[in-house]
C-alpha positions in Angstrom: -2.9 10.9 26.6 -6.6 9.9 27.6 -7.9 6.7 28.8 -8.9 5.5 25.4 -6.7 2.5 24.2 -3.8 3.3 22.4 -2.8 2.2 18.8 0.6 3.0 17.6 0.6 3.7 13.4 3.8 3.9 11.6 3.8 5.7 8.4 0.9 8.0 9.9 1.7 10.9 7.2 1.1 8.7 4.3 -2.0 8.3 2.3 -3.5 5.3 4.0 -2.6 6.7 7.5 -4.3 10.0 6.8 -7.6 8.2 5.4 -7.4 6.0 8.6 -7.0 8.5 11.2 -10.6 10.0 11.2 -11.5 6.3 11.8 -9.7 5.9 15.0 -11.9 8.3 17.3 -12.2 5.5 20.0 -8.4 5.4 20.2 -5.7 7.6 21.4 -3.4 7.6 18.3 0.7 7.7 18.2 1.8 8.2 15.0 5.2 7.3 13.8 6.7 8.7 10.2 9.5 10.7 9.0 7.5 13.8 9.1 4.1 14.8 11.3 1.0 14.2 9.2 -0.9 17.1 7.9 -3.8 16.9 10.1 -5.6 18.7 12.8 -7.2 15.7 14.4 -5.4 14.8 17.7 -2.5 12.6 17.9 0.9 12.4 19.7 3.8 11.9 17.0 7.2 10.5 17.0 9.7 11.4 14.2 11.5 7.9 13.3 13.2 6.5 10.8 12.8 2.5 10.4 15.7 2.3 8.1 17.9 3.0 11.0 19.0 0.0 13.3 18.5 2.1 16.5 14.8 2.6 15.6 14.1 -0.8 17.0 15.4 0.5 20.7 13.3 3.7 20.3 10.0 1.8 19.2 10.3 -0.5 21.8 10.4 2.2 24.3 7.7 3.9 22.8 5.6 0.6 23.0 6.7 0.0 26.5 5.8 3.4 27.6 2.2 4.0 25.8 1.2 0.2 26.1 -0.9 0.0 22.9 -3.5 -2.5 22.0 -2.7 -2.3 18.4 0.2 -1.6 16.1 -0.6 -0.7 12.4 2.6 -0.8 10.4 2.0 1.2 7.3 5.4 2.7 6.9 6.9 1.8 3.2 8.6 3.2 0.5 6.1 3.0 -2.4 7.4 5.6 -5.1 11.0 6.5 -4.7 10.5 9.6 -6.7 7.9 11.4 -4.6 9.6 10.1 -1.5 13.4 11.0 -2.8 14.5 7.5 -1.8 16.1 6.3 -4.7 18.5 3.9 -3.7 17.4 0.5 -3.5 19.4 -0.7 -0.5 17.9 2.1 1.4 14.5 1.3 0.3 15.0 -2.3 1.5 16.2 -1.2 4.9 13.3 1.1 5.3 10.5 -1.4 3.9 11.9 -5.1 4.9 14.3 -4.6 7.7 11.8 -1.9 9.0 9.1 -4.3 9.2 11.3 -6.6 11.0 12.4 -4.0 13.4 8.8 -3.0 13.9 7.8 -6.6 14.7 11.0 -7.2 16.9 10.1 -4.0 19.1 6.7 -5.8 19.6 7.9 -8.9 20.5 10.3 -7.2 23.1 7.6 -5.0 24.5 5.1 -8.2 24.9 8.0 -10.1 26.6 7.3 -8.3 29.9 4.4 -6.2 29.4 1.3 -6.8 31.7 -0.9 -5.2 28.7 0.6 -6.7 25.7 0.1 -5.6 22.0 -3.0 -7.7 21.0 -2.9 -6.8 17.3 -0.2 -6.3 14.7 -1.5 -5.3 11.3 0.5 -5.2 8.1 -0.7 -4.2 4.6 1.0 -6.3 2.1 0.2 -6.1 -1.6 -1.2 -8.2 -4.6 2.2 -7.2 -6.3 3.6 -9.9 -3.8 2.0 -12.8 -5.9 3.8 -11.8 -9.0 2.4 -10.1 -12.4 1.4 -12.7 -14.3 -1.0 -15.3 -12.6 -2.6 -18.1 -14.6 -5.8 -18.1 -12.3 -7.0 -15.9 -9.2 -4.4 -16.0 -6.4 -5.7 -17.2 -3.0 -4.0 -16.5 0.1 -2.4 -19.8 0.3 -0.9 -19.0 -3.5 3.0 -18.9 -3.7 4.6 -15.4 -3.6 6.5 -14.9 -6.7 7.2 -11.2 -7.0 10.2 -10.1 -9.2 11.8 -7.1 -11.2 9.8 -4.2 -9.5 11.9 -3.5 -6.3 8.4 -2.2 -4.3 6.9 -5.7 -5.3 9.9 -7.9 -4.3 10.0 -5.7 -0.9 6.4 -6.5 -0.2 7.2 -10.0 -0.7 10.0 -10.2 1.5 8.3 -7.9 4.3 5.1 -10.5 3.6 7.5 -13.4 4.5 9.0 -11.6 7.7 5.5 -11.0 8.8 4.6 -14.6 8.5 7.9 -15.9 9.9 7.9 -13.7 13.0 4.1 -14.0 13.8 4.4 -16.9 16.3 7.0 -15.1 18.3 4.9 -11.9 19.0 3.6 -13.6 22.1 -0.1 -13.4 22.6 -0.3 -11.0 19.4 -2.7 -11.7 16.7 -1.1 -10.9 13.3 -3.0 -9.5 10.1 -1.5 -9.6 6.7 -3.7 -7.6 4.4 -2.9 -7.9 0.6 -4.8 -5.2 -1.1 -5.1 -4.7 -4.8 -4.1 -1.7 -6.5 -5.3 1.2 -4.4 -7.8 3.6 -6.1 -9.5 6.7 -4.9 -9.2 10.6 -5.6 -6.2 10.8 -2.9 -4.1 8.1 -4.1 -0.9 8.2 -6.1 0.5 5.1 -7.7 2.1 3.8 -10.9 -0.8 2.2 -12.2 -3.2 5.2 -11.6 -0.6 7.5 -12.8 -0.4 5.3 -16.1 -4.0 6.0 -16.8 -4.1 9.4 -15.6 -1.0 10.4 -17.9 0.2 12.6 -15.3 3.9 13.7 -16.0 4.9 13.2 -12.3 8.7 13.4 -12.7 11.0 15.8 -11.3 12.3 17.6 -14.4 11.5 21.3 -15.3 9.8 19.7 -18.3 7.6 17.7 -16.2 6.4 20.5 -14.0 5.9 22.8 -17.3 3.9 19.7 -18.7 1.6 19.6 -15.3 1.3 23.1 -15.5 -0.2 23.1 -19.1 -2.2 20.3 -17.8 -0.7 18.0 -20.6 -1.2 14.3 -20.3 1.3 11.4 -21.4 -0.4 8.6 -23.5 -1.1 5.4 -21.9 1.0 2.8 -23.3 0.3 -0.8 -24.2 2.0 -3.0 -26.5 0.3 -4.3 -29.8 -1.9 -7.3 -29.1 -5.6 -7.5 -28.1 -4.7 -9.6 -25.2 -3.1 -6.7 -23.4 -6.4 -4.6 -23.6 -8.2 -7.9 -22.1 -5.9 -8.3 -19.3 -8.0 -7.8 -16.3 -7.2 -5.8 -13.1 -8.6 -5.1 -9.6 -8.7 -2.0 -7.4 -9.6 -1.3 -3.7 -10.6 2.2 -2.7 -8.2 3.4 -0.1 -11.2 4.3 2.2 -12.5 1.0 2.3 -8.7 -0.2 3.3 -9.0 2.3 6.2 -12.6 0.9 7.1 -11.3 -2.7 7.2 -8.3 -1.7 9.5 -10.6 0.4 11.8 -13.1 -3.0 11.5 -10.0 -5.2 12.6 -9.1 -2.8 15.4 -12.8 -3.1 16.9 -12.7 -7.1 16.8 -11.5 -9.5 19.3 -8.1 -10.9 18.2 -8.4 -14.0 16.3 -8.0 -17.5 18.0 -5.2 -18.2 15.2 -2.4 -16.1 15.5 -1.7 -15.2 11.8 -4.7 -14.1 9.3 -4.0 -13.5 5.7 -6.6 -11.7 3.7 -6.7 -10.9 0.0 -8.5 -7.3 -0.3 -10.3 -6.0 -3.4 -13.3 -4.0 -4.1 -16.6 -5.8 -4.8 -17.7 -7.0 -8.3 -16.1 -7.9 -11.5 -12.5 -6.9 -12.5 -12.1 -4.1 -15.0 -10.1 -4.9 -18.3 -7.1 -2.4 -19.1 -9.2 -1.7 -22.3 -12.1 -0.5 -20.0 -9.9 1.4 -17.9 -8.7 3.4 -20.7 -12.0 4.2 -21.8 -13.2 5.4 -18.1 -9.9 7.5 -17.8 -10.6 9.0 -21.3 -7.0 8.4 -21.9 -5.1 8.4 -25.2 -3.7 4.8 -26.0 -0.7 4.5 -27.6 0.4 1.1 -29.0 4.0 0.2 -29.4 5.2 -3.0 -31.4 5.8 -5.0 -28.3 7.2 -5.1 -24.4 10.6 -4.4 -25.5 9.4 -1.2 -27.3 7.3 -0.1 -24.3 10.3 -1.0 -22.1 12.4 1.5 -24.0 9.8 4.3 -23.6 9.5 3.9 -20.0 13.2 4.0 -19.6 13.3 7.0 -21.8 10.6 8.8 -19.8 12.3 7.8 -16.5 15.5 8.9 -17.5 14.7 12.4 -18.2 12.5 12.6 -15.4 9.5 13.0 -17.2 7.6 10.0 -15.7 8.0 8.5 -12.2 6.9 5.1 -13.3 10.0 2.9 -13.2 11.0 0.9 -16.3 10.9 -2.3 -13.8 7.1 -1.7 -13.6 6.6 -2.9 -17.1 5.9 -6.5 -16.3 3.4 -5.4 -13.7 1.6 -2.8 -16.4 1.6 -5.9 -19.0 0.8 -8.7 -16.9 -2.7 -10.0 -15.3 -2.9 -10.6 -11.5 -6.2 -11.3 -10.2 -7.0 -12.5 -6.6 -9.9 -14.2 -4.9 -11.4 -12.6 -2.1 -13.7 -15.3 -0.7 -11.8 -15.2 2.5 -12.4 -11.6 3.0 -16.1 -11.9 2.4 -16.2 -14.4 4.9 -14.1 -12.9 7.5 -16.3 -9.5 7.4 -19.8 -11.6 7.2 -22.7 -9.4 7.5 -20.5 -6.2 7.6 -18.8 -6.8 4.4 -20.8 -4.2 2.3 -20.5 -1.8 5.1 -16.7 -2.0 5.3 -16.0 -2.6 1.2 -18.4 0.0 -0.1 -16.9 0.6 -3.3 -17.1 -1.7 -6.3 -14.0 -1.9 -8.2 -15.4 0.5 -11.0 -16.6 2.9 -8.7 -13.2 3.0 -6.8 -11.4 3.5 -10.0 -13.9 6.2 -11.4 -13.3 7.9 -7.8 -9.6 8.2 -8.9 -10.4 10.8 -11.6 -11.9 13.3 -9.1 -9.9 16.2 -8.2 -9.0 15.8 -4.5 -5.4 17.0 -3.5 -2.8 13.9 -3.1 -1.0 13.3 0.2 2.1 15.8 0.7 5.3 14.8 -0.9 8.1 13.3 0.8 6.2 10.6 3.1 7.5 7.2 3.3 4.0 5.3 4.1 1.5 3.0 2.3 
């Protein structure tokens, strides 16, 4: 590799990894994932499954040999259908145990390294706070995720990162808690609900996609469900934030936690439905919406798991004052999209990240 400082990125083949990669021109990039990223940009690559216990040793040796200045841990199973990782225990091994393995490798590498890893960056999630918040969450709010395995795993991984941060021996730890990712290249549960994409694996879903059919956006009856507010952050802004951190001197304190969302006011679910030009289908209550989600999931028409119900019907808003203070005068050059613009950009036609990725 060149004489540029090295950064190691787990989950490099995922959507955020691919959006981040073009911003890393000042670094030599060593990517880690189950499959190599589809890119022509220069990087070295190691095929590695963080769900395996042996990955700790392999990653430690990689860090020892490459001596990176930063480790960016993006590897995470978000969508079990797209990744093919449907077993919850297997997801936990990749998501939670995998985070612990990466941090253990950093700890061991820093134990004897003359040039230790100086930064460890981990994207957590707003979902770690839980689906029903009485007021905007600050970084000190209790993590109360439940029901949805992805959210529970983000909470547990967030806690792992907090607990292990002091042991990383001279390494500054950054836990970023972004709200829902948005952008034309992004695929996730909430955007899928507004897009109405029949993104299941069945032949029927494939036929519906081919015919350009959209599923209706489901909500229980009641005005408050339409009035529930939601935030988004554009995936490119998240990539810019990580790039910004890479170019900063490590923080004096060893742990920095930041809520991350786009600029401006939240959107209501009702406004999102209008912007998405989605067909709204009201059902009698949350129980009925749960039945429909389970039906669509069972017959592999939709990839939205039934456990996502509470996150699709609740309100969870974050306070991002700490992020604004952290970025200072560079806030608007890093967080360029408003919440509304980030959401609107999600409906442009750009190919999504490849299927099969296990990444942020």
